[in-house]
Every structure is written in structure tokens, then in C-alpha cells.
MARTI-295791 format. One line per field, with one value per atom (N, C-alpha, C): residue in one letter; chain; residue number from 1; x, y, z. Coordinates in Angstrom, 2 decimals. Example, Ala and Ser with C-alpha at 12.3 -4.5 7.8 and 13.67 -1.06 7.14 Angstrom:
residu (A_A_A_S_S_S)
chaine (A_A_A_A_A_A)
num (1_1_1_2_2_2)
u (13.19_12.30_13.20_12.85_13.67_12.90)
v (-5.69_-4.50_-3.30_-2.25_-1.06_0.03)
w (7.80_7.80_7.80_7.08_7.14_7.87)
This chain:
residu (M_M_M_R_R_R_E_E_E_A_A_A_L_L_L_E_E_E_Y_Y_Y_A_A_A_L_L_L_V_V_V_R_R_R_M_M_M_L_L_L_L_L_L_S_S_S_G_G_G_F_F_F_A_A_A_V_V_V_L_L_L_P_P_P_R_R_R_P_P_P_L_L_L_A_A_A_W_W_W_R_R_R_V_V_V_G_G_G_A_A_A_A_A_A_V_V_V_G_G_G_W_W_W_F_F_F_A_A_A_W_W_W_L_L_L_A_A_A_V_V_V_P_P_P_K_K_K_L_L_L_R_R_R_R_R_R_T_T_T_G_G_G_L_L_L_R_R_R_N_N_N_L_L_L_E_E_E_I_I_I_A_A_A_F_F_F_P_P_P_Q_Q_Q_M_M_M_P_P_P_A_A_A_A_A_A_E_E_E_R_R_R_E_E_E_R_R_R_L_L_L_L_L_L_R_R_R_R_R_R_L_L_L_Y_Y_Y_R_R_R_H_H_H_L_L_L_G_G_G_R_R_R_Q_Q_Q_L_L_L_A_A_A_E_E_E_F_F_F_C_C_C_R_R_R_M_M_M_P_P_P_R_R_R_Y_Y_Y_T_T_T_R_R_R_D_D_D_N_N_N_T_T_T_R_R_R_G_G_G_L_L_L_I_I_I_R_R_R)
chaine (A_A_A_A_A_A_A_A_A_A_A_A_A_A_A_A_A_A_A_A_A_A_A_A_A_A_A_A_A_A_A_A_A_A_A_A_A_A_A_A_A_A_A_A_A_A_A_A_A_A_A_A_A_A_A_A_A_A_A_A_A_A_A_A_A_A_A_A_A_A_A_A_A_A_A_A_A_A_A_A_A_A_A_A_A_A_A_A_A_A_A_A_A_A_A_A_A_A_A_A_A_A_A_A_A_A_A_A_A_A_A_A_A_A_A_A_A_A_A_A_A_A_A_A_A_A_A_A_A_A_A_A_A_A_A_A_A_A_A_A_A_A_A_A_A_A_A_A_A_A_A_A_A_A_A_A_A_A_A_A_A_A_A_A_A_A_A_A_A_A_A_A_A_A_A_A_A_A_A_A_A_A_A_A_A_A_A_A_A_A_A_A_A_A_A_A_A_A_A_A_A_A_A_A_A_A_A_A_A_A_A_A_A_A_A_A_A_A_A_A_A_A_A_A_A_A_A_A_A_A_A_A_A_A_A_A_A_A_A_A_A_A_A_A_A_A_A_A_A_A_A_A_A_A_A_A_A_A_A_A_A_A_A_A_A_A_A_A_A_A_A_A_A_A_A_A_A_A_A_A_A_A_A_A_A_A_A_A_A_A_A)
num (1_1_1_2_2_2_3_3_3_4_4_4_5_5_5_6_6_6_7_7_7_8_8_8_9_9_9_10_10_10_11_11_11_12_12_12_13_13_13_14_14_14_15_15_15_16_16_16_17_17_17_18_18_18_19_19_19_20_20_20_21_21_21_22_22_22_23_23_23_24_24_24_25_25_25_26_26_26_27_27_27_28_28_28_29_29_29_30_30_30_31_31_31_32_32_32_33_33_33_34_34_34_35_35_35_36_36_36_37_37_37_38_38_38_39_39_39_40_40_40_41_41_41_42_42_42_43_43_43_44_44_44_45_45_45_46_46_46_47_47_47_48_48_48_49_49_49_50_50_50_51_51_51_52_52_52_53_53_53_54_54_54_55_55_55_56_56_56_57_57_57_58_58_58_59_59_59_60_60_60_61_61_61_62_62_62_63_63_63_64_64_64_65_65_65_66_66_66_67_67_67_68_68_68_69_69_69_70_70_70_71_71_71_72_72_72_73_73_73_74_74_74_75_75_75_76_76_76_77_77_77_78_78_78_79_79_79_80_80_80_81_81_81_82_82_82_83_83_83_84_84_84_85_85_85_86_86_86_87_87_87_88_88_88_89_89_89_90_90_90_91_91_91_92_92_92_93_93_93_94_94_94_95_95_95_96_96_96_97_97_97)
u (-163.72_-164.09_-164.50_-164.01_-164.22_-165.64_-165.84_-166.76_-168.01_-167.69_-169.01_-169.32_-168.59_-168.89_-169.31_-169.01_-169.29_-170.93_-171.09_-172.37_-173.26_-173.00_-173.72_-174.05_-173.34_-173.19_-174.73_-174.52_-175.41_-176.84_-176.55_-177.67_-178.55_-178.01_-178.48_-179.14_-178.45_-178.83_-180.02_-179.96_-181.20_-182.18_-182.05_-183.73_-183.76_-182.77_-183.45_-184.47_-184.22_-184.98_-186.37_-186.48_-187.91_-188.66_-187.86_-188.77_-188.76_-188.33_-188.19_-189.44_-189.98_-191.12_-190.63_-191.45_-191.24_-190.18_-190.61_-189.92_-188.39_-188.24_-186.93_-186.10_-186.86_-186.00_-185.45_-186.67_-185.71_-184.74_-184.84_-183.34_-182.16_-182.49_-181.10_-180.51_-181.73_-181.47_-180.42_-181.02_-180.07_-178.72_-178.75_-177.52_-176.81_-177.10_-176.17_-175.85_-176.75_-176.47_-174.95_-175.37_-174.04_-172.76_-172.86_-171.65_-171.26_-172.09_-171.24_-170.63_-171.31_-170.69_-169.14_-169.09_-167.59_-167.12_-167.42_-166.55_-166.23_-166.69_-166.42_-166.05_-164.86_-164.60_-164.46_-163.98_-164.18_-165.38_-166.28_-167.90_-167.97_-167.77_-167.94_-167.55_-165.88_-165.19_-166.05_-166.00_-167.02_-168.11_-169.35_-170.61_-170.20_-168.99_-168.86_-168.37_-167.69_-167.10_-168.49_-169.38_-170.32_-171.24_-171.76_-172.44_-171.65_-170.32_-169.43_-169.71_-169.73_-169.77_-171.26_-172.01_-173.82_-174.02_-173.49_-173.90_-172.56_-171.79_-170.45_-170.74_-171.86_-172.27_-172.37_-172.85_-173.29_-171.89_-172.11_-171.06_-170.45_-169.49_-168.94_-169.56_-169.72_-170.04_-171.70_-172.52_-173.88_-173.92_-173.14_-173.05_-172.41_-171.87_-171.68_-172.71_-173.47_-174.74_-175.84_-175.75_-176.91_-176.68_-175.14_-174.78_-175.17_-174.72_-174.99_-176.42_-177.01_-178.56_-179.21_-178.63_-178.94_-178.19_-176.93_-176.90_-177.80_-178.23_-179.30_-180.46_-181.12_-181.92_-181.75_-180.58_-180.52_-180.36_-180.20_-180.25_-181.92_-182.47_-183.92_-184.57_-184.27_-184.71_-184.39_-183.25_-183.03_-183.57_-183.70_-184.82_-186.24_-186.65_-188.10_-188.25_-187.13_-187.33_-187.04_-186.27_-186.16_-187.44_-188.44_-189.85_-190.62_-190.39_-191.56_-192.26_-191.56_-192.04_-193.38_-193.29_-194.63_-195.41_-195.44_-196.60_-197.62_-198.92_-200.21_-200.91_-201.77_-203.22_-203.26_-203.74_-204.18_-202.86_-201.82_-200.97_-199.91_-200.45_-199.45_-200.39_-201.78_-203.00_-202.41_-202.09_-201.39_-200.58_-199.45_-198.10_-198.29_-199.18_-198.83_-200.06_-199.61_-200.39_-200.56)
v (53.63_54.89_55.80_55.84_56.78_56.61_55.46_54.58_54.87_54.86_55.03_56.53_57.22_59.00_58.86_58.73_58.66_58.21_57.37_56.63_57.53_57.89_58.87_60.18_60.85_61.62_62.14_60.73_60.79_60.24_59.43_59.08_60.11_61.18_62.40_63.41_63.38_64.20_63.17_61.92_61.79_61.66_61.58_61.72_63.09_64.02_65.19_65.72_65.24_65.38_64.85_63.87_63.64_64.38_65.23_66.19_67.42_67.77_69.44_69.41_70.47_70.74_70.64_70.32_70.09_71.05_72.29_73.40_73.41_73.34_73.66_72.34_71.21_69.91_69.98_70.35_70.62_71.33_72.59_73.61_72.66_72.14_71.39_70.46_69.53_68.71_69.27_70.22_70.80_71.25_71.88_72.19_71.15_69.96_68.88_68.22_68.30_67.91_69.11_70.44_71.22_70.74_70.48_70.07_68.90_68.04_66.87_67.17_68.01_68.52_68.97_69.72_70.08_69.23_68.09_67.32_66.00_65.88_64.36_64.96_65.24_65.85_64.57_63.09_62.33_61.67_62.00_61.88_62.65_64.04_65.02_64.84_64.72_64.28_63.15_62.42_61.26_61.44_62.02_62.82_63.34_64.63_65.70_64.57_63.52_62.84_62.13_61.45_60.96_61.80_63.07_63.73_64.47_64.38_64.63_63.43_62.12_61.35_61.01_61.49_61.46_62.98_63.87_65.10_65.73_65.26_65.99_67.21_67.51_68.85_70.03_69.67_70.70_71.19_72.35_73.21_72.73_72.76_72.25_72.81_74.03_75.19_74.60_74.19_73.71_72.12_71.33_70.16_70.35_71.29_71.64_72.03_72.99_73.72_72.37_71.26_70.31_69.40_68.86_68.12_68.78_70.09_70.67_70.85_70.94_70.94_69.38_68.27_67.10_66.63_67.12_66.96_67.75_68.98_69.71_68.80_68.22_67.26_66.13_65.40_64.23_64.51_65.73_66.17_66.27_66.78_67.10_65.91_64.93_63.57_62.76_62.95_62.34_62.89_63.98_64.85_64.37_64.26_63.39_62.03_61.24_59.89_59.45_60.40_60.36_60.91_61.28_61.67_60.70_59.64_58.80_58.16_57.38_57.04_57.67_59.16_59.68_59.86_59.45_59.59_58.77_59.21_59.02_59.25_58.60_58.89_60.48_61.18_62.33_63.14_63.26_64.16_64.05_63.27_63.29_63.41_63.63_63.72_65.04_66.00_67.21_66.93_66.03_66.04_65.35_64.50_63.21_63.92_63.88_64.17_63.04)
w (145.15_145.31_144.43_143.32_142.19_141.95_141.75_140.78_142.07_142.99_143.99_143.91_143.85_144.14_142.75_141.59_140.46_140.28_140.91_141.07_141.61_142.96_143.48_143.22_142.41_141.82_140.69_139.74_138.48_139.26_140.18_140.95_141.23_141.97_142.53_141.28_140.32_139.45_138.49_138.25_137.56_138.61_140.13_141.03_141.28_140.93_141.09_139.63_138.59_137.28_137.75_138.32_138.92_139.39_140.41_141.36_140.87_139.98_139.18_138.10_138.36_137.12_135.84_135.01_133.67_132.87_133.12_131.99_132.78_134.09_134.67_134.72_134.74_134.17_132.95_131.96_130.37_130.53_131.30_131.28_131.46_133.00_133.37_132.46_131.99_130.87_130.15_129.17_127.99_128.41_129.59_130.25_130.50_130.83_130.92_129.56_128.42_127.15_126.71_127.11_126.55_127.54_128.77_129.40_128.85_128.21_127.74_126.58_125.77_124.45_124.82_125.90_126.20_126.96_127.88_128.59_127.60_126.73_126.05_124.67_124.33_123.16_121.94_122.38_121.77_121.20_121.81_121.34_120.20_120.66_119.64_118.26_118.39_117.05_116.17_116.87_116.20_115.94_116.21_115.94_114.64_114.97_113.78_112.79_112.97_111.43_110.94_111.77_111.17_110.33_110.85_110.31_108.73_108.93_107.76_106.64_107.02_106.34_105.57_106.52_106.16_105.26_105.40_104.61_104.35_103.29_103.00_102.22_101.97_101.32_102.25_103.44_104.62_104.92_105.27_105.58_107.05_107.46_108.97_109.70_109.95_111.04_110.86_109.93_110.31_110.99_110.39_111.27_112.67_112.73_114.34_115.36_114.46_115.12_115.24_114.49_114.21_115.84_115.80_116.98_118.15_117.99_119.72_119.74_118.89_119.00_119.47_118.95_119.24_120.93_121.14_122.60_123.38_123.16_123.91_124.11_122.78_122.91_123.81_123.52_124.62_125.71_126.18_127.58_128.24_127.51_127.74_127.65_126.63_126.63_128.00_128.69_129.66_130.94_130.90_131.98_131.88_130.73_130.71_131.14_130.77_131.10_132.30_133.13_134.42_135.24_134.57_135.16_134.70_134.24_133.67_134.85_135.60_136.93_137.54_137.27_138.03_136.69_135.79_134.70_135.10_135.00_134.73_133.46_133.44_132.20_132.38_133.47_133.53_133.41_133.82_133.98_132.70_131.62_130.32_129.27_129.60_128.39_127.67_127.92_127.24_126.56_126.72_126.39_125.06_124.89_123.57_122.35_121.46_120.15_119.37)
């Protein structure tokens, strides 16, 4: 039952991204990324440890800021990915450089 409820909630969220205007979808996606930052501390600790290994000279506060921005960006990417089925050559012309 729990898995079915989780699936339904995620499916509803993903479907919602597809119908939102792009700027709003990006904001909601960034909020999802922020929520993931707060809700999954194990992944946050792993990400911070990986950044510590990769950038030992970087201050801890800067590594945390970098990881927070990454989570927000991943949320925006999720929103954009959910919109892909609606893409056409005409409505994406201005997005691709």
C-alpha cells in the first residue's frame, strides 16, 4: 500500500511538471531539489564528502553552497525532463544554442 501511494504521488508530481508553464515548472523543480536536500541527509552527507575529497582546499561552506545549488539544478532538470514529450522543433527553437 505504501509503495502504491508513493508511486501515485511521484507520478502526479511528474505529470504536473508537464502541464506547468516552463518558468513555474523550473521554480517547482528547484523547490523539489531543495526538499530533497532537506529530506535525504544521507545523500547530502555523501555529496559533501565527495566534494571534500575532490576539492580539499575549498572551504566547507563553499562546498555546501555548491551542493545546494546542484540539488536545485537537478530539480530544474527533472522539471525539464518531464516536459520533453511536449517538445517540438518549433517550441524549442529558442531554448537550444
